[in-house]
N, CA and C of each residue as an Amber inpcrd file, in Angstrom:
protein
   207
   0.6610000  -0.9660000  -0.0720000   0.1350000   0.2130000  -0.2430000
   0.9300000   1.2690000   0.0800000   1.5730000   1.0440000   0.4850000
   2.9860000   2.5380000   0.5700000   3.4620000   2.8390000  -0.7340000
   3.8270000   1.4060000  -1.4230000   4.4290000   2.1460000  -2.9150000
   3.2320000   2.5510000  -3.8030000   2.0270000   2.1410000  -3.8310000
   0.6410000   2.8940000  -4.3520000   1.1020000   4.1040000  -4.1410000
   0.8990000   4.6950000  -2.7210000   0.6640000   5.9540000  -2.1960000
   1.5920000   6.7200000  -2.8190000   2.9400000   6.3380000  -2.5330000
   4.2580000   6.8780000  -3.2920000   4.0040000   6.8920000  -4.7090000
   3.4580000   5.8780000  -5.5220000   3.4570000   6.3710000  -6.8570000
   2.5300000   7.3690000  -7.5120000   1.1650000   7.3840000  -6.2270000
   0.0680000   8.1860000  -6.8620000   0.6790000   9.5750000  -6.4160000
   1.4830000  10.0040000  -5.4350000   2.0190000  11.1740000  -4.7350000
   3.1030000  11.5230000  -6.1060000   3.9700000  10.5030000  -6.5060000
   5.2470000  11.3790000  -7.3750000   3.8110000  11.2930000  -8.9750000
   2.9000000  10.7260000  -9.1330000   2.2060000  10.9840000 -10.6250000
   1.5270000  12.3010000 -10.4750000   1.2730000  12.7290000  -9.0990000
   0.6930000  14.2650000  -9.1100000   1.8450000  15.2100000  -9.2400000
   3.0570000  14.9480000  -8.1850000   3.9080000  15.8380000  -8.5360000
   4.5710000  15.9690000 -10.0950000   4.7180000  14.9100000 -10.6840000
   5.0470000  15.0510000 -11.9600000   4.2700000  15.6490000 -13.2160000
   2.7220000  15.8020000 -12.9700000   1.7820000  16.7260000 -13.3220000
   1.8100000  17.7430000 -13.2680000   2.1460000  18.1680000 -12.3620000
   2.5240000  19.7100000 -11.7740000   3.3810000  20.1850000 -12.3340000
   4.3900000  19.7790000 -12.1390000   5.8390000  20.0820000 -12.7550000
   5.6890000  20.0120000 -14.0970000   5.1060000  19.1570000 -14.7850000
   4.9500000  19.3330000 -16.3670000   3.9070000  20.6240000 -16.6840000
   3.1300000  20.7580000 -16.1330000   2.1860000  22.0580000 -15.9050000
   2.8640000  23.2410000 -15.9190000   3.8050000  23.2050000 -15.0370000
   4.3610000  24.5460000 -14.4070000   5.3570000  24.8520000 -15.4080000
   6.1180000  23.7580000 -16.0280000   7.4520000  24.2020000 -17.2470000
   6.4550000  24.4750000 -18.4280000   5.5840000  23.7560000 -18.8190000
   4.9470000  24.1740000 -19.8460000   4.0310000  25.7130000 -20.1480000
   3.9200000  26.3320000 -19.0120000   3.1450000  27.3700000 -18.9870000
   3.9560000  28.4660000 -18.6920000   5.1920000  28.3400000 -18.5620000
   6.5270000  29.3850000 -18.4180000   6.4050000  30.1680000 -19.9650000
   6.2570000  31.7130000 -19.3220000   6.2020000  32.1640000 -20.8220000
   7.4880000  32.5730000 -21.5240000   8.3540000  32.5250000 -20.7430000
   9.4970000  32.3660000 -21.2720000  10.2980000  31.1910000 -22.2390000
   9.3650000  30.4340000 -22.1800000   9.6210000  28.9000000 -22.8940000
  10.0520000  29.2080000 -24.2420000  11.0560000  28.5340000 -24.8710000
  11.0940000  28.7630000 -26.2320000  10.1340000  27.9670000 -27.2310000
   9.2230000  28.6410000 -27.8360000   7.9270000  27.9540000 -28.5090000
   8.2470000  26.6130000 -29.2720000   9.7100000  26.4590000 -29.8080000
   9.7860000  25.4430000 -30.6120000  10.1650000  24.2210000 -29.7430000
  10.3080000  24.6000000 -28.3290000  10.8310000  23.4260000 -27.7220000
   9.6460000  22.5140000 -27.1930000   9.6920000  20.9710000 -27.3380000
   8.7530000  20.0830000 -27.0510000   8.1570000  20.2410000 -25.8380000
   6.8870000  19.6190000 -25.7620000   6.0800000  19.9790000 -24.3320000
   6.7390000  18.7460000 -23.5750000   6.6980000  19.3770000 -22.1870000
   7.0560000  18.4400000 -21.1290000   5.9970000  17.4700000 -20.7820000
   6.2820000  16.6270000 -20.4680000   5.4870000  15.3930000 -20.2530000
   5.4340000  14.7670000 -18.7010000   4.6740000  14.5560000 -18.0720000
   4.9050000  14.2580000 -16.5710000   6.0750000  13.0070000 -16.7080000
   5.9870000  11.9990000 -17.5320000   7.2220000  10.9100000 -17.2280000
   8.5390000  11.3370000 -17.3450000   8.6490000  12.7280000 -17.8320000
  10.1160000  13.5180000 -17.8690000  10.4910000  13.6760000 -16.5220000
   9.5470000  13.8620000 -15.5630000   9.6380000  14.1620000 -13.9470000
   9.5170000  12.8940000 -12.9570000   9.2020000  11.8910000 -13.4410000
   8.6840000  10.7330000 -12.6090000   9.8270000   9.9270000 -12.4880000
  10.2820000  10.0030000 -11.0110000  11.6560000   8.7260000 -11.0570000
  10.9690000   7.5500000 -11.4530000  10.1330000   6.7680000 -11.4610000
   9.7820000   5.3450000 -12.0410000   9.6010000   5.3750000 -13.2090000
   9.6960000   6.2570000 -13.7770000   9.8330000   6.1430000 -15.6950000
  11.2690000   6.2800000 -16.3240000  12.0230000   6.6710000 -15.4570000
  13.5670000   6.6820000 -15.5630000  14.2530000   5.8470000 -16.3180000
  13.8320000   4.7980000 -15.9930000  14.3780000   3.4580000 -16.9860000
  13.7070000   3.5420000 -18.0050000  12.4830000   3.9860000 -18.3750000
  12.0330000   3.8250000 -19.7570000  12.7090000   5.1690000 -20.6180000
  13.1100000   6.0940000 -19.9470000  13.3750000   7.5590000 -20.2310000
  15.0070000   6.6780000 -21.1600000  15.6660000   6.2860000 -19.9100000
  17.0230000   5.8190000 -20.3780000  16.9730000   4.8900000 -21.6180000
  15.9630000   4.0840000 -21.8250000  15.9580000   2.9790000 -22.8870000
  15.7350000   3.8870000 -24.1150000  14.9600000   4.9310000 -23.8470000
  14.4430000   5.3180000 -25.3700000  15.5760000   6.6480000 -25.7750000
  16.2070000   6.6850000 -24.7140000  17.3850000   7.9800000 -25.2750000
  18.7470000   7.1340000 -25.6290000  19.0800000   5.8920000 -25.5110000
  19.9580000   4.8840000 -26.5320000  19.8460000   5.0580000 -27.7740000
  20.9250000   5.3190000 -28.2550000  21.0360000   5.3330000 -30.1940000
  21.1910000   4.0510000 -30.5360000  20.4210000   3.8080000 -31.7160000
  20.1850000   2.4280000 -32.1800000  21.5840000   2.0720000 -32.8160000
  22.4250000   1.1180000 -32.6880000  23.3900000   0.5410000 -33.1500000
  22.9300000  -0.5030000 -34.0860000  23.7530000  -0.1660000 -35.3890000
  23.4180000  -1.0260000 -36.2490000  24.6790000  -1.6120000 -37.1300000
  25.2610000  -3.0280000 -37.3520000  26.3820000  -3.3240000 -37.5340000
  26.4260000  -2.9480000 -39.2330000  27.6820000  -2.4240000 -39.4900000
  27.6840000  -2.1280000 -41.0910000  27.4430000  -3.1600000 -42.0060000
  27.7170000  -4.3470000 -41.9180000  27.2980000  -5.5300000 -42.5810000
  25.7860000  -5.4680000 -42.9640000  24.9830000  -5.1060000 -41.8380000
  23.5130000  -4.8660000 -42.7130000  22.7590000  -3.7620000 -43.4440000
  24.1240000  -2.7620000 -43.7290000  23.5830000  -1.5850000 -44.0580000
  24.3600000  -1.6000000 -45.6430000  25.2720000  -2.5960000 -45.8010000
  25.7760000  -2.4430000 -46.9240000  25.0960000  -2.9740000 -48.1830000
  24.3400000  -4.0160000 -47.9540000  23.3730000  -4.2850000 -49.0280000
  22.3540000  -3.3220000 -49.3530000  22.3050000  -2.2290000 -48.5840000
  21.1700000  -1.1800000 -48.7600000  21.5340000   0.0380000 -49.6250000
  22.9610000   0.3380000 -49.4310000  23.6340000   0.9430000 -49.6790000
  24.3830000   0.9380000 -51.1330000  24.6380000  -0.1990000 -51.4090000
  25.5750000  -0.6820000 -52.3470000  24.8490000  -1.3980000 -53.5330000
  24.4810000  -0.4810000 -54.9570000  23.7640000  -0.9100000 -55.8230000
  24.2340000  -2.1200000 -56.8840000  23.4950000  -3.2210000 -57.0590000
  23.8010000  -4.1330000 -57.5800000  23.6740000  -3.8520000 -58.9600000
  25.0790000  -4.1600000 -59.7040000  24.5290000  -3.9870000 -61.4530000
  24.6770000  -5.4850000 -62.2910000
């Protein structure tokens, strides 16, 4: 029950923080909108996974880039 209460508290806090950031009048108009998951510590693993670059070996790309004649 304590874990659920902690999660609900962080859900509310993260939503409030995202609202404050998005309502900032000095914010760059081209910047992407902040989402509550950007501030929620339970979603840190998801953010880290999403921020990883995609690594593809060169052997996979060669057939796509080399024209067969």
